[in-house]
MIVONU-139516 format. One record per residue (C-alpha): residue in three letters; x, y, z; residue number from 1. Coordinates in pm, whole numbers, plus 32768, in hexadecimal, padded with zeros to 4 digits. Layout:
MIVONU-139516
<r><r>ALA</r><c1>X</c1><c2>Y</c2><c3>Z</c3><k>NUM</k></r>
...
***
This chain:
MIVONU-139516
<r><r>MET</r><c1>3E7D</c1><c2>8CE6</c2><c3>AB8B</c3><k>1</k></r>
<r><r>SER</r><c1>3D5F</c1><c2>8DBF</c2><c3>AC00</c3><k>2</k></r>
<r><r>ILE</r><c1>3BEB</c1><c2>8D85</c2><c3>ABFD</c3><k>3</k></r>
<r><r>GLN</r><c1>3AE0</c1><c2>8E91</c2><c3>AC1A</c3><k>4</k></r>
<r><r>MET</r><c1>39FB</c1><c2>8E4C</c2><c3>AD40</c3><k>5</k></r>
<r><r>GLY</r><c1>38CE</c1><c2>8EA6</c2><c3>AC69</c3><k>6</k></r>
<r><r>ALA</r><c1>3918</c1><c2>8D73</c2><c3>AB93</c3><k>7</k></r>
<r><r>PHE</r><c1>3882</c1><c2>8C8C</c2><c3>AC9A</c3><k>8</k></r>
<r><r>ASP</r><c1>370F</c1><c2>8C38</c2><c3>AC93</c3><k>9</k></r>
<r><r>THR</r><c1>36FF</c1><c2>8BB1</c2><c3>ADF5</c3><k>10</k></r>
<r><r>ARG</r><c1>3774</c1><c2>8C2F</c2><c3>AF48</c3><k>11</k></r>
<r><r>THR</r><c1>38E5</c1><c2>8BF1</c2><c3>AF84</c3><k>12</k></r>
<r><r>GLY</r><c1>38FD</c1><c2>8C27</c2><c3>B0FB</c3><k>13</k></r>
<r><r>LEU</r><c1>3A29</c1><c2>8D0E</c2><c3>B0C4</c3><k>14</k></r>
<r><r>THR</r><c1>3A52</c1><c2>8E4F</c2><c3>B188</c3><k>15</k></r>
<r><r>ILE</r><c1>3B1D</c1><c2>8F8C</c2><c3>B155</c3><k>16</k></r>
<r><r>THR</r><c1>3C59</c1><c2>8F8C</c2><c3>B229</c3><k>17</k></r>
<r><r>GLY</r><c1>3CE6</c1><c2>90DE</c2><c3>B1C0</c3><k>18</k></r>
<r><r>HIS</r><c1>3CE0</c1><c2>91FD</c2><c3>B0C9</c3><k>19</k></r>
<r><r>ILE</r><c1>3E17</c1><c2>9261</c2><c3>B002</c3><k>20</k></r>
<r><r>PHE</r><c1>3E59</c1><c2>939F</c2><c3>AF3C</c3><k>21</k></r>
<r><r>ALA</r><c1>3D55</c1><c2>9457</c2><c3>B00E</c3><k>22</k></r>
<r><r>ALA</r><c1>3DF9</c1><c2>95A6</c2><c3>AFBB</c3><k>23</k></r>
<r><r>GLU</r><c1>3D8C</c1><c2>9579</c2><c3>AE50</c3><k>24</k></r>
<r><r>LYS</r><c1>3C21</c1><c2>9522</c2><c3>AE9B</c3><k>25</k></r>
<r><r>GLY</r><c1>3B0A</c1><c2>95FD</c2><c3>AE17</c3><k>26</k></r>
<r><r>ASP</r><c1>3A69</c1><c2>96EA</c2><c3>AF10</c3><k>27</k></r>
<r><r>TYR</r><c1>391F</c1><c2>9634</c2><c3>AED9</c3><k>28</k></r>
<r><r>TYR</r><c1>39A4</c1><c2>94F5</c2><c3>AF83</c3><k>29</k></r>
<r><r>ASP</r><c1>3972</c1><c2>94BF</c2><c3>B0F7</c3><k>30</k></r>
<r><r>LEU</r><c1>3A65</c1><c2>93C5</c2><c3>B18D</c3><k>31</k></r>
<r><r>PRO</r><c1>39F5</c1><c2>9312</c2><c3>B2CB</c3><k>32</k></r>
<r><r>ASP</r><c1>3AB9</c1><c2>935A</c2><c3>B408</c3><k>33</k></r>
<r><r>ASP</r><c1>3ACB</c1><c2>91EB</c2><c3>B46D</c3><k>34</k></r>
<r><r>VAL</r><c1>3BBA</c1><c2>918C</c2><c3>B351</c3><k>35</k></r>
<r><r>PRO</r><c1>3D2B</c1><c2>91F7</c2><c3>B343</c3><k>36</k></r>
<r><r>ILE</r><c1>3D70</c1><c2>930B</c2><c3>B243</c3><k>37</k></r>
<r><r>SER</r><c1>3EBD</c1><c2>933A</c2><c3>B18F</c3><k>38</k></r>
<r><r>GLU</r><c1>3F08</c1><c2>947A</c2><c3>B0CF</c3><k>39</k></r>
<r><r>GLY</r><c1>3FE5</c1><c2>93B4</c2><c3>AFDD</c3><k>40</k></r>
<r><r>ALA</r><c1>4076</c1><c2>925D</c2><c3>AFAA</c3><k>41</k></r>
***
């Protein structure tokens, strides 16, 4: 099961713990340096 984070109306308190598939990201995305980045899964 997966749920889109935009489906929530209120704050969830969740934080990003990592980025996956960063090699496929668009060049218009900036990924923060304080979160681990994986080029693939």
